[in-house]
C-alpha positions, 0 to 999 in steps of 0.5 A: 146607144141605149142610155141606162137611166140613173137614180138622179136627173139633172135639170136647170131651174130658176131659184127665187129668193126675195127680189133676187133670182139666179139660174142654176142646176138641180138634181131630181129623183128620177121616176120612170116605169118598170115592167116586171115580166114572168117567164115559166119553164114551159115558156109562158110569158105574162106581165105581172106589174108596171110600177113607177120607181127610181132606177136602181136595184131593179132586180131586187125590186122585182124579186121583193115585189113577187115575194111580198105578194106571194106570187113566187115561193122562196127559191122559185127564181132561176134568173132575173135580167133586163128584157131583150124581147122583140116587142120592147123598144131599145129605149125601154130595155132598162125599164123591163125586167124578165124573171125566169121561174123554175115553175109555172107562172101563178094563176093568171086571174090572181095577177089581174089585180097587180097590173098597174102600181104607182110610186105613191101607193103601190098595190094593196095585195090582199084586199083584207087581213083575212086573205093574208092568213092564207099565205102569212103566219103570226110572227113568233114572240120569241126572244127578239127584243130591242131597247128604246135607246136603239130605236131612238137612234135609227132615224138618224142612222137612216138619214145619214145613209141616204145618199141619193136623198142628200142630193135630191131631197125627194126619196123614201128609204127603208133601212134593215137594222140589227137589234143593236141598231147596226145598219145591214142594208138600205134602199131608196126609191120615190115610192116607199113601198118600192124601197121595202121591196128592193130591201126584201128582194135583196134579202131574198136573192141572198138567201136571208129570209126570214128576217126574224132578227132584224128591225125595219125602219122606214121614212114617212108613214107606215101603210098597210102595204109596207107592214104586209111586205114586212110580215111576208119577210118575217120582220118582227119590228117595223118603225116609221118616222111618221104615223101608221095607218089604221089598217097597218095597226090592225095587221100588226096586232093580228099578226104579232108585229111590233109597230112603232110610229112617230119615231123622232128624237127620243119619242115614239108610239108603240102601237102593237106588241110593246113587249119587244121593246125592252 
């Protein structure tokens, strides 16, 4: 019987405290590979990515990855399921996802750079900001704003909703909020970019894209890949508990995204388009 991996794994540890010690159980965040395969209408098959992730919301992770990398257009997915191909061992069935497309598999040379990703850094996607202009447009200024008071409350609301983090202390989170600070959806993963992919995939499969009336809040830092994925989903405001990278700030400024970093307590830095913070 094939056992489906869960988001946590229980282990035995020896806890040391001063000169005392005791053996006890501990819950760890599960980290296992996920292979994403594409199948076109004509039966063409191709592995597009292998990423280390925390099991759970795997179909959303696949959909979000494909959308964020511009590999599959909105509505381009017919179905997603765990793979039952003969070359997949039974114990790996829940670590392989097949995405059926209503069109052809994307150009194969474009997939080479996506083959292997990790839970730590993900795939950069496009190598430069110039390449992003081929598939992403600058965000409209519009009338979407958020108050400083709303921003200040997001980290606590994000943390309070992290169920698996509360057990393991080892997961990143991405949360989607309204302009009033109401939590819409949250996803967790050992990889911060995976958490964003799961969130974007949830919105994509539910037909909710673009997310142009929402705020994205992430634990940890704001990297280029996170802002890239948020841009592809149309998110106008991205907030992070920690620092942004220089390329993330460049992307936000070039595409009109409001990027907030060091959001802790009643303090933060707004690195781009501060006009949305009213």
